C-alpha positions in Angstrom: 95.7 115.5 87.3 94.8 116.7 90.8 96.9 116.1 93.9 95.3 115.7 97.3 97.5 114.6 100.2 100.2 113.4 97.8 97.9 111.3 95.8 97.3 112.1 92.1 94.0 111.5 90.3 92.4 112.5 87.0 90.2 115.6 87.2 88.3 114.9 84.0 88.4 113.0 80.8 87.6 114.1 77.2 87.4 111.9 74.2 87.5 113.6 70.8 87.7 112.0 67.4 90.4 113.7 65.5 90.2 114.5 61.8 90.7 117.1 59.2 89.0 120.5 59.8 88.1 119.6 63.4 88.2 122.7 65.6 90.2 120.9 68.3 91.4 124.1 70.0 87.8 125.3 70.3 86.6 122.0 71.6 89.3 122.0 74.3 88.6 125.7 75.1 84.9 124.8 75.7 85.9 121.8 77.9 88.4 123.9 79.9 85.9 126.6 80.3 83.5 124.1 81.9 86.2 122.8 84.2 87.0 126.4 85.2 83.3 127.1 85.8 83.1 124.1 88.1 85.9 125.4 90.3 89.2 124.5 88.6 90.1 128.1 88.1 93.4 128.5 90.0 95.6 126.4 87.9 99.3 126.9 88.5 100.8 124.3 86.1 99.5 122.7 82.9 101.4 119.6 81.7 101.1 118.7 78.1 102.7 116.5 75.4 103.5 119.5 73.3 100.1 119.5 71.6 99.6 122.9 70.1 95.8 122.8 70.5 96.1 121.9 74.2 98.7 124.6 74.9 96.6 127.3 73.1 93.4 126.3 74.9 95.1 126.2 78.3 96.8 129.6 77.9 93.5 131.2 76.8 91.6 129.6 79.7 94.1 129.9 82.6 96.2 132.9 81.7 98.4 132.7 84.8 99.2 128.9 84.5 102.7 127.8 83.5 102.6 125.4 80.6 105.2 122.7 80.9 106.0 119.6 78.8 105.5 116.2 80.5 108.8 114.7 81.4 107.8 111.3 80.0 107.0 112.9 76.6 110.2 114.9 76.6 112.3 111.7 77.3 110.4 109.9 74.5 111.0 112.7 72.0 114.7 112.8 72.8 115.0 109.0 72.4 113.2 109.1 69.1 115.4 111.9 67.9 118.6 110.2 68.9 117.3 106.9 67.4 116.5 108.6 64.1 119.9 110.3 64.0 121.6 107.0 64.6 119.6 105.3 61.8 120.4 108.3 59.4 124.1 108.1 60.1 124.2 104.4 59.1 122.8 105.2 55.7 125.5 107.8 54.8 
């Protein structure tokens, strides 16, 4: 996402079919390299949903960027964790 005058907008989209033995990190690194080549080279923050391939590709492309988990995904993970703990305690 980019922010201009307080308004956010997507910078780019990438659709990848996932599957076994897909080099997702390499695919993302190539995509990020293209973005960097087209002027997105001074990234300060990279938000992710804790996807390892995204994190590794971002770190290798923008070495000074701070990788941070998206707040929405963090909240969702906490809710799922608490929900699963509650369900597990009922079965004991």
